[in-house]
C-alpha positions, 0 to 999 in steps of 0.5 A: 422591598428588603433592599428599599428598607436597607437603603432607608436605614442607610439614608437615615443613619447618614443623615443623623451622623451628618446632623451631629457633625454639623452641630459639633462643627458650627454650634457655639463652643464654650470658652469657660467650663461653667462649674470648674471655674477655669478656662477650657482648652483654646483653639491651638495656634498653628506652627509647622514645628508644632504640626510635625511634632504632633503637638498641634493635632494633640491640642486640636483634639483636646480643644474639640473634646473639651468644648463640645456644645452642650457638654455640661448637659451631657455630663450631667445626664451621664452622672445621673444615669451612673448614680442609678446603676448598681448598688451603693456600699458603705465600706471601702476595700479598694479605690482607684489609685488617683496617683496612677501615672505619676513618679514614685513616692520619695523616701521621706513621704513613703514613711508617712503614706499610711494612717493608723487604723483608728476606726475602732475608737472613732478618733483620728489621732495625729502628731503635732510639732509645737509651734516655736515660731509664734513669738514674732521674732525675726530669728528664722534660724532658731525657729527652724532649729527648735521646730526640728528638734522639739519632740512632736506631741499628740493631738486628737481630732474628734470626727465631725461625724461617723456618717455614711459616705459613698463614691461619686460618679468620679471615683476620685471623689467621696460624698459624705452625708449626701452633701459634702464632696471630698477630693481623694488625695493620697500622693506625696511626691515633691515635698522635699523639693518644695522645702528645698526651694523655700530654703533657697528663697530664704537664702537668696532673700537676705532681708526677707523672712520666708514663711511656709503655710501648708494647707490641708485639704478637707478630706483630712477633717471630714471623711468618717474615720472608718473611711479615712484609714482606707485611703492611706492618707496622713496629711498631718504626718506629711506636714510635720515631715515637711516642716522638719525639712525647713532650714531658715524658712519659718513654718506656719502650722495652721493644722491645729487651728483648723482642726479645732474649728472643724464644726464651723464652716471652714471648708466649702462643701461643694468646692475644693477650696477652703471657705473664707472663714477657714482662711481667716483662722489661718491668717490669724495664725500667720499674723501671730507668727509674723508678729503683726497686728490682726483685726478680729472678724467683727471688724469686717463687713459680711457678704453672702452669696446664696445657692453656691455650687462649686468646683466639686460638682464638676470634679465629681462627674456632676453627681446630682447629690452635689448639684442639689446641695447648694450652700452659702458662700460667706466672705468678709470685707475689711473696713480700713482704707486700702487701694488695689492695683492689678497687673494682668498677666493674661495672654496678650496683655502687658503685665507692666501696665497698672490698672486700679480695681477692687479687691473684690470682683462681685456679681460674677456668675454663680459658679465663679464665686470663689473668684470674687477675690481679685477676680481670679489668678492670672494677674499680679496684685498690689495693695497699699493700706493705711497701716504704717508699720514698714512691713511689706508682705508678698504671698506666693500662692495658688488659688487656695491663697486667694481667700487669705488676702483680705485678712492682711489689709490691717496687718501690712503696709503693702501686699503683693499677691503672686500666683506661681502659674502666671508670674512672668518675672524673676521672683527674687529680683522682683521682691528684692527691688520692692523691699518685701520684708515678709514672703508667705508661701501659701500652698495646699498640700496637693500642690506643694507635693505636685512636681509640676507646681514645685517646678514653677516655684523653682523656676521663678528663682532663676539660675 
């Protein structure tokens, strides 16, 4: 009897394992992550070189782990269970270092890697370099020189709240007031390389004005002061330091504009991107610096996508507090005349083939709503407008820059949009051949200090 019981257990256990294996092997696998808004790892292409180097098996393992059938539901269940375990807390004495495994701080960034303790007064005090490039002149040298030599002044950013905050299921994400998810970013490694690269673009592009727009992340403005000081983050200070490294390239300091509007919906609560309204205020600042016309927000048609839950739901480990806090995604469509042409850079497509389309790709899956702008990143976008001022703008960006594009159709005759990660040409030659007069690098602070991303900016220049 006892042996029979053991045999039954073995048979049942083997049947369960076999069933799970069959499900994992033959069930349809997702091609896109539903919430993160990015493609999942593809099935790797086989080659003997990749096989013997071990790359094929590593990519195969990543494919199977990244595309588990029912992955979203499993992750959501795990996040819900984790949220019910242990005790919640209000103070932070330690957090997992999100920069683990990266190269060390540069000496320049290390000087700025801490925040003064302002929790006693509830005010986040930052230093601001006055913008001397907002005159609309073409003298990049004088703009850079005055930015570096003018003493910084102090500005205070009133806290949006002194509310409660707690970690999400992912310890790299902070949940504020139960409905706003903030990515904890506290590493600044490659800022000096980023500025050196922009200075080199400015040197090589003799007939082009080169601008740098460093975009702070939402944690800078929305973390309660008693928490912000615990993370060792001072994005204002690092922005000042980086702008001081520019030599010829012109800073576009959007920090004061954003800090003055923190009580408006300038950042999305459930997404790591800024909201289109925040991009509007930043675009307005760039137009001032570049000396081009700029249309007021009243000249745009307003579109609203309700019940949006963005990328921070997944980044938070699918924390239910984020998933249960949808928001309106509000964007703005220009009324002037313009034409949009795409050159797709997806794998297997010819980037020299022009495809006319819409600047706004609407009706997407709800989780992909931020990709309404140009339908995403993996393409070169060319926009011609009814503006006749001879100014041609190129934007070199990552996804944060997408929301800026619609606000320049009233300011420039032509616009080129280039994502660093998907551009197959030499950028200097490409921009020179097209007579680009203005080049804007629109980059989040996280990416401007990421060595891999900066390496791509460097690589697009060629030797």
